Backbone as a ProteinNet text record, in pm:
[ID]
protein_1_A
[PRIMARY]
MKTPYEIIKNMENATGTERYHMYSAMPGYPVATDGAYCLAKDAECFWLLDLIGRYQSNKKLDRDFQVWELEVNQEHETGVLRGYNDTEQVIEHELEYTDFPLDKVTLWLMDGVILLPSEY
[TERTIARY]
98.2	5.6	93.6	46.7	130.4	112.7	182.7	144.1	28.5	-43.9	-138.2	-94.7	30.7	81.5	89.7	148.1	165.6	20.8	-73.7	-207.3	-276.5	-250.8	-312	-262	-98.2	-38.8	-88.6	-84.2	-179.4	-303.8	-403.3	-512.4	-524.2	-431	-428.9	-391.6	-311.2	-276.6	-372.3	-480.9	-588.3	-679.8	-673.5	-739.3	-838.1	-822	-884.3	-851.9	-906.6	-861	-831.1	-729.4	-725.5	-804	-852.3	-928.2	-1008	-1111.3	-1192.5	-1134.3	-1134.6	-1101.1	-1202.7	-1213.2	-1311.6	-1257.2	-1301	-1235.8	-1325.7	-1462.9	-1537	-1612.4	-1591.3	-1693.5	-1820	-1875.1	-2024.3	-2105.3	-2205	-2287.5	-2332.9	-2345.2	-2419.6	-2305.2	-2200.7	-2094.2	-2043.5	-2021	-1956.1	-1806.5	-1768	-1609.2	-1547.9	-1406.1	-1331.9	-1240.7	-1233.8	-1135.8	-994.2	-895.7	-772.7	-743.9	-799	-784.3	-838.8	-939.8	-1036.7	-953.3	-922.8	-836.4	-720.6	-636.8	-515.9	-515	-647.2	-686.7	-707.3	-743.8	-791.9	-668.3	-560.5	-433.9	-341.2	-343.9	-247.8	-292.6	-425	-476.7	-521.6	-495.6	-554.9	-706.7	-774.9	-924.2	-1030.8	-976.1	-1073.3	-1205.8	-1214.4	-1341.2	-1444.6	-1370.7	-1464.1	-1524	-1461.7	-1528	-1620.4	-1569.3	-1702.5	-1807.1	-1795.5	-1907.8	-2008.2	-1954.4	-2024.7	-2086.6	-2022.1	-2082.8	-2211.4	-2190.2	-2294.6	-2433.2	-2411.3	-2515.4	-2587.9	-2554	-2609.2	-2738	-2762.5	-2907.9	-3018.3	-2968.8	-3068.5	-3165.8	-3284.2	-3354.7	-3371.5	-3335.1	-3316.4	-3219.9	-3103.6	-2996.1	-3024.7	-3003	-3015.7	-2911.1	-2936.5	-2839.6	-2741.8	-2790	-2694.6	-2603.4	-2624.5	-2510.2	-2515.4	-2417	-2400.8	-2280.5	-2287.1	-2177.6	-2147.9	-2028	-2001.3	-1870.4	-1922.3	-1802.3	-1787.1	-1650.6	-1605.7	-1518.9	-1573.8	-1505.6	-1454.7	-1339.5	-1296.9	-1281.4	-1285.6	-1259.7	-1097.9	-1085.4	-939.1	-841	-877.4	-790.3	-764.7	-846.4	-857.9	-902.1	-982.3	-1039.7	-1173.2	-1260.6	-1400.8	-1417.1	-1525.4	-1577.9	-1722.8	-1757.8	-1884.5	-1909.8	-1959.2	-1974.8	-2113.5	-2115.9	-2256.3	-2248.1	-2386.3	-2418.6	-2526.2	-2494.2	-2611.1	-2657.9	-2768	-2822.9	-2800.9	-2692.8	-2688.6	-2632.4	-2730.2	-2710.6	-2813.5	-2880.8	-2988.5	-2914.1	-2869.5	-2823.4	-2931.6	-2894	-2977.7	-2912.7	-2790.1	-2732.6	-2636.1	-2631.4	-2548.9	-2481.5	-2371.3	-2288.3	-2185.6	-2206.9	-2124.2	-2002.2	-1888.8	-1769.7	-1716.1	-1722.3	-1684.2	-1518.5	-1471	-1330.6	-1287.1	-1163.3	-1126.3	-968.8	-885.1	-762.9	-736.7	-846.2	-820.2	-740.8	-621.9	-527.5	-572.6	-646.4	-683.4	-813.5	-843.5	-958	-1097.8	-1073.9	-1202.8	-1161.7	-1252.9	-1246.1	-1381.6	-1376.8	-1514.5	-1481.9	-1590.4	-1590.4	-1711	-1726.9	-1851.8	-1869.6	-1989.4	-2061.1	-2148	-2098.1	-2175.1	-2191.3	-2318.2	-2332.8	-2250.9	-2246.2	-2167.3	-2055.9	-1986.4	-1811.1	-1800.2	-1717.3	-1670.1	-1552.7	-1548.7	-1432.7	-1416.2	-1287.3	-1251	-1328.5	-1354.3	-1422.4	-1323	-1182.3	-1085.3	-1088	-1155.1	-1141.8	-1249.5	-1344.8	-1480.8	-1435
-122.8	-3	108.1	226	344.1	443.3	538.9	627.1	728	767.8	883.1	988	1041.1	1123	1094.8	978	931.5	897.8	858.3	827.3	960.2	1066.1	1201.8	1252.8	1258.6	1297.1	1240.8	1118.1	1014.5	1067.4	1113	1135	1282.1	1372.1	1517	1505.7	1403.2	1401.5	1329	1294.9	1219.1	1342.3	1351.5	1455.3	1399.9	1277.9	1221.9	1085.3	1010	879.3	832.2	719.7	677.4	544.6	477.5	358.2	333.5	253	181.2	63.9	21.1	-91.2	-182.9	-296.7	-384	-440	-420	-480.4	-582.9	-621.6	-739.7	-800.4	-926	-1003.5	-1002.1	-932.6	-927.2	-859.3	-898.6	-842.9	-717.1	-586.1	-480.4	-398.1	-470.4	-383.5	-271.6	-149.3	-29.5	-79.5	15.1	11.4	131.1	123.8	214.1	291.3	436	492.1	482.9	543.1	524.3	575	689.9	747.1	660	614.4	553.5	388.2	351.6	211.5	244.3	355.5	383	391	464.4	467.4	335.9	236.8	100.2	26.4	53.5	-14.7	43.7	173.4	234.1	227.4	222.3	214.2	91.6	-22.6	-155.1	-142.2	-102.4	-86.4	-111	-226.7	-266	-329.6	-347.7	-372.5	-235.3	-133.7	-16	-9.7	-19.7	-32.6	-149.7	-243.5	-380.5	-344.2	-272.8	-240.1	-134.7	-27.8	51.6	-38.6	-135.1	-194.4	-287.1	-354	-421.6	-351.3	-201.8	-153	-80.1	-117.2	-68.5	-147.8	-248.6	-306.1	-248.7	-155.6	-81.4	28.6	5.8	82.5	244.2	268.1	390.3	487.9	412.9	491.8	535.7	637.8	707.4	635.5	603.3	549.6	647.4	760.5	862.3	924.3	960	1037.1	999.5	955.9	908.5	968.4	1001.9	1048	949.5	883.7	797.7	887.8	873.8	924.4	822	801	718.2	799.7	777.6	875	756.8	782.7	675.1	753.3	685.2	755.1	779.1	846.3	907	806.2	681.1	565.1	477	497.6	423.7	290.7	253.2	128.1	105.5	204.6	187.8	285.5	281.2	401.7	386.9	478.2	473.3	520.4	451.6	471.8	510.2	642.5	700.1	718.7	687.2	710	804.9	890.1	986.8	984.4	1020.3	1059.3	1222.4	1262.5	1425.6	1457.1	1508	1550.9	1494.8	1400.9	1329.8	1182.4	1165.3	1051.6	952	816.4	709.4	582.9	589.7	471.8	505.1	432.4	435	303.1	282	130.1	161.1	116.4	112.7	-11.7	47	-46.7	-61.3	-210	-243.3	-237	-270.8	-253.5	-185.2	-103.7	-75.2	-35.4	-62.9	-4.2	106.6	156.5	266.5	377.3	422	505.5	641.1	689.1	841.4	864.9	975.9	1020.5	1010.6	1059.7	1075.3	1060.1	1012.9	1008.3	1006	1081.1	1106.8	1033.3	966.4	899.9	928.2	944.5	977.2	834.7	809	708.7	784.3	782.7	831.7	754.5	714.6	622.1	514.5	434.7	292.4	320.3	431.2	458.1	521	461.5	506.7	608.3	727.8	804.5	915.1	977.9	1085.8	1214.5	1279	1421.4	1491.1	1490.4	1541.8	1498.4	1378.2	1319.7	1364.8	1457	1488.6	1617.5
1.9	-5	-1.8	-91.1	-88.7	38.7	47.7	180.6	121.8	228.1	196.8	90.4	125.8	68	-102.5	-137.3	-263	-325.8	-248.9	-312.4	-364.9	-248.4	-294.9	-405.3	-413	-524.2	-664.7	-646.9	-789.6	-813.9	-731.6	-743.7	-805.7	-758.3	-810.3	-960.7	-992.4	-1125.8	-1230.2	-1159.8	-1269.3	-1296.1	-1433.8	-1485.7	-1637.9	-1630	-1749.7	-1758	-1880	-1839.8	-2015.4	-2028.7	-2155.1	-2175.2	-2050.2	-2079.5	-1968.4	-1971.7	-1868.2	-1803.3	-1698.8	-1619.3	-1581.3	-1609.8	-1563.7	-1423.7	-1316.2	-1209.8	-1125.7	-1210.3	-1167.7	-1287.6	-1277.1	-1376.7	-1354.6	-1257	-1218.1	-1326.8	-1372.4	-1494.4	-1396.4	-1471.9	-1423.5	-1337	-1316.1	-1221.2	-1319.8	-1267.4	-1339.9	-1378.8	-1462.8	-1487.2	-1407.8	-1406.5	-1356.6	-1438	-1404.7	-1508.7	-1447.1	-1516.8	-1487	-1339.2	-1307.8	-1154.9	-1041.2	-1076.2	-985.8	-962.3	-1083.7	-1073.6	-991.6	-1006.3	-946	-817	-780.9	-616	-571.1	-641.7	-584.8	-556.4	-666.8	-669.1	-528.2	-546.6	-451.1	-305.2	-285.3	-142.7	-99.8	-195.3	-190.8	-133	-227.4	-199.8	-298.8	-348.6	-466	-398.4	-279.8	-202.1	-215.8	-226.2	-244.5	-372.2	-468.6	-590.2	-616.6	-541.9	-531.6	-462	-349.6	-263.1	-343.7	-418.6	-499.5	-593.7	-667.3	-753.6	-722.3	-593.3	-533.6	-506.5	-485	-461.6	-579.3	-717.5	-811.4	-858.6	-777.8	-786.1	-718.9	-621.4	-552.8	-632.6	-618.4	-713.8	-668.2	-544.1	-524.5	-578.3	-627	-688.9	-837.9	-851.9	-1026	-1090.2	-1193.4	-1287.2	-1357.4	-1358	-1439.4	-1351.4	-1237.8	-1160.9	-1022.1	-952.8	-805.6	-751.9	-624.1	-553	-425.8	-418.3	-295.3	-232.7	-103.8	2.7	106.3	123	215.9	311.8	440.8	559.4	658.9	716.5	810.5	939.3	1066.1	1192.7	1196.3	1302.9	1300.5	1342.2	1390.6	1407.3	1290.5	1195	1069	1085.9	1160.9	1194.6	1144.4	1157.3	1089	1006.6	941.7	854.3	792.5	713	650.5	508.7	435.4	310.6	280.6	212.9	176.9	38.5	-20.5	-166.6	-184.1	-255.9	-323.7	-449	-475	-581.5	-598.2	-662	-664.3	-505.6	-440.7	-315.3	-209	-247.5	-149.3	-130	10.9	54.7	48.4	-8.9	-12.6	35.9	49.5	87.7	213.3	331.2	447.8	472.6	459.6	484.2	571.7	693.9	794	782.7	794	782.1	918.1	969.5	1084.8	1116.2	998	981.9	854.7	850.1	743.5	757.5	663.9	673.1	572	509.1	400.7	451.8	404.5	449.2	466.2	385.2	382.8	475.7	507.4	596.6	522	378	314.7	162.7	102.2	-50.5	-101.4	-226.2	-305.8	-448.1	-465.2	-615.2	-678.4	-788.4	-885.4	-974.9	-979.9	-1059.5	-1160.2	-1297.8	-1404.2	-1532.4	-1573.6	-1667	-1653	-1537.6	-1521.5	-1522.2	-1500.3	-1489.3	-1348.6	-1271.8	-1153.6	-1183	-1121.8	-1175.4	-1052.3	-1045.2	-964.8	-1001.3	-917.2	-966.9	-1052.7	-1028.7	-1104.5	-1253.4	-1283.9	-1422.4	-1483.9	-1427.4	-1494.7	-1594.8
[MASK]
++++++++++++++++++++++++++++++++++++++++++++++++++++++++++++++++++++++++++++++++++++++++++++++++++++++++++++++++++++++++

């Protein structure tokens, strides 16, 4: 796992994508941009992309635009993942354990593609 500094630096450099990455063979799962995929590799958090993918069968979620925010506690042991239709929260998933190295990260899901906000 890379350091938080390295992860943030790589995220800051993500301003577009050259290709989409399939991270799951499950039907209906979104694909990830270069930046989102790099975050998953650097922070060893493919579980985060997978969790977002699993929620795509939830009828409350808008298929065009979603915001996903992961916040972890100060000890980086537990956290919460929240899913929004634009600004309305529709999902809250408590994480009993996490080793995610950052305090917070935001991902967008647009038309079946998970991306960093800086990649839009």
